[in-house]
N, C-alpha and C positions, 0 to 999 in steps of 0.2 A: 633541567627538565624541558622537553620539547613537545609541542603539539602540532601535528601536520594534518591539514585538511585535504584528504584524498578524494572526497566526493561530497555531493550536496552542498557545494560552495559556489554560489552564483547560479545554481540550478536546483531542481527538486530531487532528482533521482541520484542513485549511487552513494548513499550515505556511508561514510567510512572515515574514522578519525584515528590517527596513530598517536598514542601517548607513550613517551620514552623517558625513562630515568636511567641513572647509571647502572641499575641492577636488572631492569627488565623492559620489555616492549609489549604494549597492549593495544588491541584494536577495540574501538566501540563501533559496532555495526560493520558489516561488510556486504554492502548492497550492490545490486545490479543497476547499471545505467539503462535507461529506457528512452526510446524515441529515435527511430530511424537508423540509417547505416552508421552515422557518427557514433551512436551509442554502442554498436557492436565493436567498433574499433577501440572505444574507451574500455569496454569490458575486457578486451584481450590484452590491453596494456595497463590495466588498473594498478598492478602491484609494482610500485617503484621501490620495493624493498624485498628482501629474501623471506618468503613465507616461513622458512624453517626457523627464523629468528624470532617469530612472534610467540610470546609465552601464553597468552590467553586472549579470548574475545568476550566482551560484554555485549549482549544483544538486546536492543530495546523492544523489538517485536518482530512478527513473522513476515510482514509484507516483503515482497521480493526486492523492492528498491532499498531494503535495509538488510536483507539476509541472503540475497540471491547468488552472491559470489562465494559463499562459505564452502561449498563443495569444491570449487576451483582452488580456493586457498588450501584446502586439505590435500587435494590431488597434487599440488605443487610443493608439498612438504610440511605444511603446518600440522603439528601433532598435539597441540595443547587443548585444554578444555574450552568449551563455549558455554557461558553461563546465561540462562534465560529462564523465564517463568515456566511452570509446568504446562500451562495452556499453550504458550508459544512453542514449546517442544512438541506437544501433540500436533499442533498445526504444521510444524516443519516436516514432520514425518510424512505428511501428505503433500505439502506444497513444493518441497525441493525435488521430490521424485517426479512430480507433475511438471515442474519447470524443466527438468532434465529430459523428460519424455517429449515435451514440446520442442526443445532444442534439437533433439535427435531427429524428429519428424521433419522439422523445417530445414535442417541441414540436408537431409535426404532429398527433399524437394528441390533445394537450391542446386545440389550437385546434379540431380537428374536434368534440371533445366540447363545447367551449364554444359553438360555432356551433349544435350540436344543441339546446342549452338555450335559446338566444336568437338569433333571426335578425338582431337589431339590432346585432351585434358588428361594429365597424368595423376596418379594417386597423390603425389605431393602437392598438386595444385587444387585438390578438392577442399571444400570447406570442412571444418571440424566443429562439433558442438563445444560450447564452453566447458561442459562436463557431461558425463554419461549418467544414465540411471544407476549403474553399478557404483560409480564414484559418489553419487549423492547418497546411496544407501550406506556406503562405507563411512562417509562423514558423520552420519547420524549417531555413531557410537561415541562421538566426542562431545555430545550435548550433556550439560549438567543442570539439574533443576534447582531453582531458587524460589523461595516464597516471597510474597509481598511483605514489606515492613519487617524484614529480618536481616540481621547483620551477616555478611559473608566476607571472607578474607581470600580473595582470588590469588593474590601474590604477596610476597613479603613486603610489608610497608604499604599495603593497599587494603582499604576497607570499603565495602559498598552496601547500599540498601536500594532495593528496587521498590518503587512506588507506582501505584496505578495511574496510568496516563489517560485513561478514558477514551482511547482512540479506537482500538479493536480489542477483542478478547486477548488477554495476556499482555497487552502493551504496557510498557514501563517507562517511567522517568528514572534515571539512574543518578543517585547521589554517590560520589566517589571521593573518599579522603585518601590523599597520597602523602606519605611521610618520606621526605628526602633529607637525610641528615637530621638537623634539629628543627626543620620546618615542616609543617603539615598544611597542605592546601586542600580546599574542598572544591571539587568539580561537580557541576550539575549538567547532565545531558538530558535535555527535555524529551528527546525522541520526537514522535509525532503526538501533539496534544489534541485531545478530543474537544468537541464543542459541548459545553454544558447543556444538559437536557437531551442529549442525543439518545436514540433508541438503544436498548440492550445493555450498553456498558454504563458504569458509574462515571461521575464527573471526575476530571483530573484532580489529583492530590495537590493541595497547596504546598509550596516549598518556601521557607522563610530565610534561607541564607545560602550564599555561594561566594567563593573567591573568584572562580572562573565559571562562567555560564555559557552554554551553547543552547540557543533557543531557535526553534523552527519558525519559518515565516511563509509557509505555503500560501496562506491567504492573508498575509500581513498588510495588504493594501486595501482590504474591503470588508464589508459587513455582510453576513449571510441574511437572507430573508428569515423572518421569524417562522416558527414551525407551523403555526396555523395557516399562514399564507402559502407556505410550501406545500402542505398537504392539500389545500384547495387547488393549487396548480396541478399537483399529481393526479387528483381525482378528475379534473377537467381533461387533462391529456388522455387519460385512460378511457373515460366515458366517451369523449369525442371520437376517439379512434375505434373503439370496439363497438359502440352502439350507433353512433351517427354515421361514421364513414365506412364501417364494416371492414376494417383492416386489422393488422397486427401491431402490437407494441413490442419493440425491441429495446432491451435495457442492457447496455454493457455494464458489467459490475465486477469488481474484485470478488473472487470466490470466497475470500475470508473477510468478514466485516460487512461490506456493503450488501452482499447477497442476503445475509441473515437479517440485516436492517430492513431490507425491502420486503422480505417475507413477513416479518413482524408487522410492518406498516400495512401491507395489503390485507393481512388477516384482521387487523384492528379496524381498518376502513370498511371491510366487509361486515364485520361484527356490528359496526355502527350504522349500517345500511347505506353508506355513501357510495359503495361499489356493489354491483350486482354479481350474478353468477359469472364466473370466469375460469378459464383454464390457464394455470400458471405452469410453465415448463422451466425448470432450472437445468440448463444444459452446460454442465461442466463436470468432467469426470470426478473431480474431488469435492464438489459442492455438498454431496450427501455426507461424505466423511467429515467435512468441515462443520456442517450443521450438527452432526452427531457429537462432535467435539464440543461445540457450543453448549449443547444440552448436558453434556458430561460435567461441565463447569458451571452449572446453573446457579450455584451458591454465590458466584461473583457477578451475576447479572442483576440488572435493576428490577424493582418490584413490578413495574408495568409489563415487562417481558415475561416474568414468571406467571402473572395473571393471564396473559394472552395464551401462553402454552397450556394452562389448565383449561381454558375455554375450548381450545382446539380439541383436547382429549375428550371433553364432555359433549362435543357437537359433531361427531362423525368426521372430524378433521376437515371441515369445510373452511375456506374454498378449496377447489380441486387443485392440488399441487402434485406435480410429477417430476421426479428427478431423473434426468436422462443420463444413462451411463455409457452405452456403447455407440460406436460410430454410425451404425445402421439406423438406430433410433434418432440420432441427431440429424442425419440426412433426411429422414422422413419429415422432420419439422419444416424443411424447406418446401414441402408440398402443401402445407397448411396456409390457406389464403386469408382466413379471417378468424377473429375471436380469440387469438392467442396472445398471452404475455410471455415473452421469451427472455429470461434472464441468463446471460452467458458471459463468460470470461474470454479475453482479458478486459480489464476495466478501462484501458486506454485504447482498445480496439486494434492493437498492433500484433496480436498473436492469438492462437486458439480458435475455438469454434465460433466466436462472435463474428469473425470476418465472413464466414459463410452466410450467417443470418443477415448481415448487412448487405452482402452481395445480392441476396434474393429479395430483399425488402426495401432497400434504399430508393430504388427507382419507381416505387409504387406510391402515388400521391395519397392513397387511402391509409397508408401506414404512418407510424410515428416512431422516432428514435428518442428515447429519454436518457439524457446524460446526467448522471447524478454525482459524479466525482471529478476530481482534478484531472485535467488532461495536459500532460507535459508537452512542451514545444516539440514540433516535428512528428508527433504521433498522429495516427489516422483520426483518433477521437478529437484532437485539437483542431485538425483541418475541418471537421464537421462543425465544431463549435464556432469556428471563425467564419463559417458561411460558405465553404467550398461548394460549388455547384456540380463539379465532377471530381470523383476520387478514383484512385487506381487500386483495385483489389485483385490479387493473384494474376497480375499482368493484364487485367481487363479494366477499361474505363467504365465507371458506373455513374450515370447521371443521378444527382440527388434530387428526388421529387418528394420524398417523405418529409413530414414536418419534423423539425429538430427542436426538442425542448431541452433547455439547460436549467436544471433545478438545483441551484447551489445550496439551498437550505438543508439538504440531506448530507452535506459534507461531513465526514468524520474528523475533519481538521478544524481547529479553533479559528475563528475570524479575528480581525484586529482587536476588536473590543475584548473578546475572550482572552486573547493573548496578553493584553495589557492588564486585565483583571487578575490573571494568574501571576504576572510579574509583580503586581501591586502587593502581593503577600510578602515580598522580601522586605525584611526589616531595615536593611540598608543596601545601597547599590553594590553589586559585585565589583571587585577591582577591575575586572575585564569582562565584557559581554560580547559574544560573537553571534551575529545573526546569520543563520545557515538555513539550508533546505528551503530555498525560495528563489524564484527567478529574480533577476537584478532589480526590476522596479518594485516588486513586492517586498524584497528584503530592505531596499532603501527606504520605502515608505514606513515599514515597521521600525527601522532604526531611528528615523526622524521622530516617530511618535513616541518612542521610548525616551528620547532626549527631551522632547517638548513637554510630554505629559508627566513622566516620572522624574524628569530632571537628572537622569543618570549621565555620567561621563564615561569615557572610554568604551563606547559602543562602536564596534567595527563589523564590516562585512568582509570576511576573508575570501581570498581568491583561491581557485583550484590549485592544489599542491603547494600552497603557501605554508611556511614553517614559522611558528611563533616560539620564542624562547621564554620560559616562565621562571 
């Protein structure tokens, strides 16, 4: 039996793990790499295997860094089922088509720019999207729904149970028992674990046993601010910008998960009188659909969210929230000079409509940019967090004059303490633990904390494309 780390090894994005036995080959996640030109190259060379030989995929959740290469896998010959929770499947119907649409549009822009530089560009030299909208739509037929806390048998000799990971709607920890000959080993893939007490979703499900564990380490080297302090900072940033400075607040946010979290928090802060009248624009073509899907699965949301939704329905749906759908409406937002909170994707500022809102607001000292999620290395969002004074957007240098707020307490990822608390439920140490989905320093910090605090042995940080025989 072999386990190959094809992504999210020594970095955060591109989650993909290949598990092989004598009888079958399975992937857990098939995510897109994110962060600059290097990521594009990685995405185009991600499969060091024949996609036709993959028998099935187990998917932890819908975020593109975990699911984004599935249509490409299918287009290259994968014909097996992809098992995911019903909420994840609903989200993928929106997210993967949107991902393909963004790729098509950005490829069109890149080719237009390239032709403008040289008229001698042939069709063979033009850029191509990772997959098209049509290929994404075709792939969706391969999705198979699973329920939390229910046994499934995806392949001969394989049994799995999906548990709530508390990260985003539908996110799962995967428990997988694999029987090979007379031996059965239990794998646990943490996926992305949520921070306890996070809005909307329930807390991550405790797991008490694994032979082989893969645990994420996105924030494995730090502690998040507590929620009370986090909300105080959010209120200050918004009131200072909208009331005192008379500017706009721009919030890059993942359309799934973070956008719904922010809407819930803004509604709750308005209800408590901490925020005044405001105009909230959610500018992402799929945000309305994603929010509707969240409401469809209200039974799995936490009680505070259900209470806030009931209040909204009983109070004329205040504060004012408007979902922006078409391009013309989005462009009109760039003429708004003050009083707007604009929530837009992508969450790392590297694609989509957020780039336009940053272009028109970053150079205005009366405006603020609020970063609420992890920013991978080499992304535009990371450059802003790291204090860049000039950034390049659509070929134009933009001077950064707006205030940049980094509010880590809203992260949907568990911090080091929450990760250690979750690991502390294991009744005995796994035979092997692999720390994944973290930049090198973060992964190393968590690995050391596991060894020092929990006294586990055999804790390793795998390298990209490394192969482990089990």
